[in-house]
N, C-alpha and C positions, 0 to 999 in steps of 0.2 A: 508132805509139807503143807502148812496151813497159812492162809492169807487173811488179812483184815479187809474191811469194806473199802478202804482206800487203795487196796492193791499191795499193801506192804506185807512182807513176810513176817509172820508172828511165831512160827516154829519150823525149823528146818530138819527136824528129826533128832536133833541133839541139843539145840539151844532154843530158848524162848526170847523173843524180841518185843520191845514196846517202843512207841513213838510219841513225840510231843504233838502239840496242837497244829504245828506247821508241817508235820509229816517227817520231821528229822528223826533219825534213830536215837532213842533216849537210853535204852538199856539193852544189854545182852546178858543172859544168865543161863547157868546150868548148875548142877549140884556142886557147891563149894566155890562157885565163881560168879562175880558180878562186875560188869562193865557199865559205867555211867558216863554220859556224854552231854556237853552243853555247847550252845552255839551263839554266834553273834547275829546281828540283824541281817547279814548277807547270807546266812545259812552255813557259815563255815565254823568248824569245830574250834573252840577256844579253850576248852577245859575237858580233861578226861580223868576219871577215877577208875583205874584198872585194877580191880580186886584189892582196893584199899590204897593204892599208890596214885597220888594226884599229880597231874602235869598240866601246866598252863602253856598255851601256844601263842607266840607273837607272829603275826602275819603281815606281809607287805602288800599294800594296795598297788604299788608300782610293779609287782611281780604277779599280778593277778590273784592275790590271796595266798600265795605260797607261804609255808611256814619258814621263818628265818631264825627262830629261837625257841627253846624249851626251858621252862622254869619248873623245878621240882622241889618237894619238901625233903630236907636233909636231916630230919630228926628234931632239930631245934630252930631251924630257920629255912626260908626259901633260898634257893641257890640256882645259878645258871647251870643248866645241865648239858645243853648241846646247841650249837649254832650251825646254820646251813648257808652255803654259798652256791649261787646259781649262775650259769651262763644262759641268759634267757630263761627258759623253763627247765633246763637240764641241771640236775644236782651235780656239782663238780667237786665239792669239798665239805667236810664237816669240821667243826671246832669242838672238841670234847677232851676231857681228861688233860686239860692244860696243853693241848697240842693240836696241830692241824693235820687232817687226814684227807687224802685225795680219793675221789670216787670215780671209777672208770666203768662205763656201760658198753655193752656190745651193741651192734647196729639194730638188733631187734628188741633191745631193752628187756631181755629175759634173763640176763645174768649181770653181776657186778663184781668188781674187785675193789677193795679198799686198801690203799697203801699209805705208809707213814712217810715222813719227809725224806727218809733214806731210800725209799722205793721198795721196801719190803712189804709183801702182802700180809695184811693183818686180818682180813675177812674175805671169804669167798662165798658168793651167792650164785647158785645154779638152779634155775627154776624150769619147770615144764612150760609149754606155751600158754597154759591157763593160770600160771602163777603158783603152782604147787611145788613144795620143796622136793629136792632130790637128795640122794645119798652122797652127792659131790659137794655139798655145802660144808663150810668150815668157819666156825665162829660167826655164824650168820646173824646173831642177835647183837652184834657190835653196834650197828645203827639200824633203825627200824624200817627204812624205806627200801622195800624189796622189789615188788612187782610194779613196773612202770614207776610212777612217783608216789604210789600209795603207801600209807603207813600201816604196817601190820601190828595189830594189837595182840594181847596174850591169848585171846580166844582163836587165833589163827585166821581171822578175817580182816579185811582191809578197809581203811578209811580212805575213800576216793574223792575227797573234797566235797562233792555235792550229793554223794550217795554212799552206800556201803556195798563193797564187793565181797560176795560169799565165795571164798576160794574153794570151799569144799564142793559146792555145786557149780562152780565156774560161771556164775551169773550174778546180777545185782539183786539185792534184797528189796529194792524199791523200784517202781517203774520210772522211766526217764522223765524228769520233771520239765524238760524243755519241749513244748508242744511244736516248735518249729522244725523238729527233726523228723516229723512224719513226711513220707514221700509216696504219693500215689503210684509212682512209677517203680517203686521198690518195696514189694510186700514185706521183706525182712525188716523194714523200718517200723512195722507195726508190732514187732516183738519188743516190748518196752523193757525187758529184763536182760536180753542177750548182751554179752560182751562183744563189741565190735562185730556184730552180726555173725558171731560164731566163726570168725576168721582171725584168731590171734597171731597167726604166723606172719601175716602181712600188715596188720593194722594195730593201732593202740588207741586207748581212750584214757587221757591223762587226768580228766577232771570228773568223770562220771556223767558227762553231758553228750559227748559225741566221739567219733573215732577219727583217726588220721593215719596217713601213710607213714608208718613208723621209721622205715629206712630213710625216707626223705627227711623226716624230722631229725633223725640222728645226724645226717649230713649237714643239715641246716644248723644243728646245735640249738634248736629252738622249738618250744612247744607253745609258749604264750606269745611273746613278742620280742624275743632277744635276737642276737645275731650269732650266726654260726660260721663255719669255715667257708661255705659257699657265699654267704653274705659278704664276708670280708674280701673275697676275691672279686665278686661280680656286682656288689651292691645289694642292699637289703631288698628282698623279693617278697615281703609280706609274710604273714603267718602261714605256717605249713598245714594248719588244721583246716577243716571245712568251713570254719568261720569266715574264711576268705574266698570261698568257692566262687568261681565265675568272674573273678576280678580281672583276669587277663594278664596278671603279672607273674604267673607261675606259682603263686603262693598256695594253691590248693593241691599241691603235689605234682605240679607240672604236667598234669594230664596222664601221669603214669597209671597203668592198670595193675590190679593185683596179679601176682604170679599165676600163670595158667588160665587167666580169665575168669576164675571163680570168685565168689564172694561179692562184696559190695561193688557198685559201679564206680567209675572214676569220680573224683571229688567234684569236678565241674558239673556233674549231674545231681549232686546232693542238694537238699534245701539248705541255703546258706544260714549260718548262725552269726550272731553279732560277734565281731572281732573284739576280744577282751581289751585291746588297746584303744578301742573307741568307746568303751563303756564309761559313762560319766559317774565315777565313784570316788575320785580322789578329792579329799577335803583340802581347800587352800589353807585353812588354819587361820590363826589370829595375828601372825607376824613372825618375823625371824630376822636373820642377819641381812641387813640392807633393805628391809621392806616392812611396811605396816599395812593394816587393813582399814578400809572405810566402807560404808558408814559403820555405826555400832552394830554388833551382831543382833539379828532379829529376823522376823518372818519375811521381811522384804529383801534381805540381802541374798544374793545367789553365790553359794559357797563352793560348788563342785565343778571340776573340770576333768577332761581326759587325763590319765596318769602322766602321759608324756608332756602335756601342756603344763600341768602343775610343776613337774620336775624342771622344765625349761625355764619357767618364771623364777622359781626359787634359786636355780643355779645362776641365772642372769643377775638377780639381786645380790647374791653372794659376791660375784665378781665386781659388780658395781660398787659394793661397800668398800672394796679395797682401794678404789680410786676416789670415792666420794663418801667418806665415812660419816659426814654430817648432813647428808642429803639422801635419806632413804626414799625408796620408791613406794608410792601409794597405790595399793592394789584394791580395786573395787569389785564389781560383779563379774561372775563367770556364768554358771548355769545352775539349775536345780539338780538335785540328785536324780540320776537317770537321764538327764539331758533336757529337761523342760525349762520353762521361763515363767515369770509371773506378770502381774499387771503393770510392773515398772517397765516392761519391754513387750508391749502388746503385739508388736509385729513379729515377734518370735526371733529377733535377731540374736538372742543369746542361747538358742537351742544348740545342742551337740557338744558342749564342753570345750569348744575351740576358740571362744572369744573371751578376751580379758579387758576390762576397763582399767586404765592406768592414768593417774593424775599427771598433768604437766608439772615440771619442777618449779619450785619457788626459789627466790633469791635471798630469803631470810632464814632458811633452815627449819621452818616450822612445818610440822606434819599436819597440813590443812589444805583445803581446796584453794584453787586459783583458776583464773582463765586467762587467755592470751591478751585480753584488754587490760588486765590489772597491773598495777605498779609492782606487785609482788611476783609477777611472772618472770621466769628466767629462761629466755629463749636459747641461750648457749647451752645450758645444762639439758634442756628439753631436746635440743638437736642431738646432743651426745647420747641421750637415752634412746632416741629413735635409731641412731646409728647402731647402737649395741643390739637393739631388737632385730634390726634387719640383718645383722651379721650372724644371728643364731643359726646354726646348721641343724637340719633334721638328720635322721639316721642314714639317709642316702648322700649326705653332704650338700643337699639343696637347701635353699632358705627355708627355715621353719616358719617364718612369718610371711604371709602372702599379701596382707593389706593392713595399713594403718590409716584410720580416718581421724583427722584433726583439722580444725578450721583455721589454723594459722598457716596461711599460704606461704609464709617464709620458711617453714620447716620442711626441708627437703626429705623426700621419701614418704610423705603423707599425702592423703587425698582430702580435698575440701569439698563439702556438699553445699552447693549454692542454696542460699535461703535458710540453711540449717543453723540453729544456735545451740542445739543439744550438745554438740561436740566442741563447744568452745572451752569447756572445762575438763575434758578428759580425752585421752587417746583410746580409740576403739580398735584394739589389736586383734587381728584375725590370724590364727595359727593354722598351719596345714594339719589335717587329721593324722593322728599317730606320728607326731614329730619325733 
């Protein structure tokens, strides 16, 4: 095998690989075959040309970047090829060939069954622990997600979201891009190419960034931030990957050790990674049903929030619109992409993607600013808006909003800051992280 100066595999003995300026896999080739790949600003694949056949991928920021749809060229026009449905991070159904098919995974995510709406098996996938095909497969090309959630291309290697997994050599083609996964107490963490520290029987890496206790993830029904059977019974317990390690809520695998005591240490001893539900990458957008944005889009406006916060705000506005169709909610600043703030908020109050500025309601239906001293201010509608915000539940059934700062002391459920005038003209709404 041959590697480039950045540590990326350039030849595996059968294929040649090239990479773009950011280190993402650009091409894979051998005699008579060429795979070309293109990525978005988050490093996720959005276009693939696999030996001449082009596919565009639609990804969901609310699902951590998972593919929810494929568009392909059908000879004379682009057409919808396949859609994907998830329960948290687990693929549970596909929509293709004008029908819905159900995807069933075993606890160790090494095999799948795909059934039609009548319950008949239409595809069988049986893999070895490293993702290699076995002779027990049947119609395994029916859908491309085979090993874990990876998508297998025609060259028999896998797209693992943030890296390429070389199924032939049972390791990644690129070193782990996440520097936080080094652990001085765990020498195996310095092997930047190994798949789950060479213990695929007990662990899984769903994104190419880190491993997780797969059986726990299966029971949880969640890899990114969804809810599984245990969550529904006992309440949401946090992500099951090491992105939640050490949180004390059982989300890092509940302290379970690998079978036999071999392999990686319990999750609570791993270096924590950012929980995907806390990543500030969801764009609030320019307006929608029941809401509008202010001020005009520009360098001073903060547009990004945690995925759960953005979803909660848009859902709130949609429900608000049914009751108050002529009084949309004005949504202002959130955070910068990644969680930062700018000189409009020098004290850093808008870090983290959990704070949303919302205008108080007006009594004339105009989408413009007001403050609680103005004649255009509507305290009754503003109180109704505050009530709806405080009634929002998080995934545990607890209040999603933990604080609202607004200087009208007559609005119940809000806090007034003595001597402050900044919050005369907007509600400073603080959400719980990962609502």
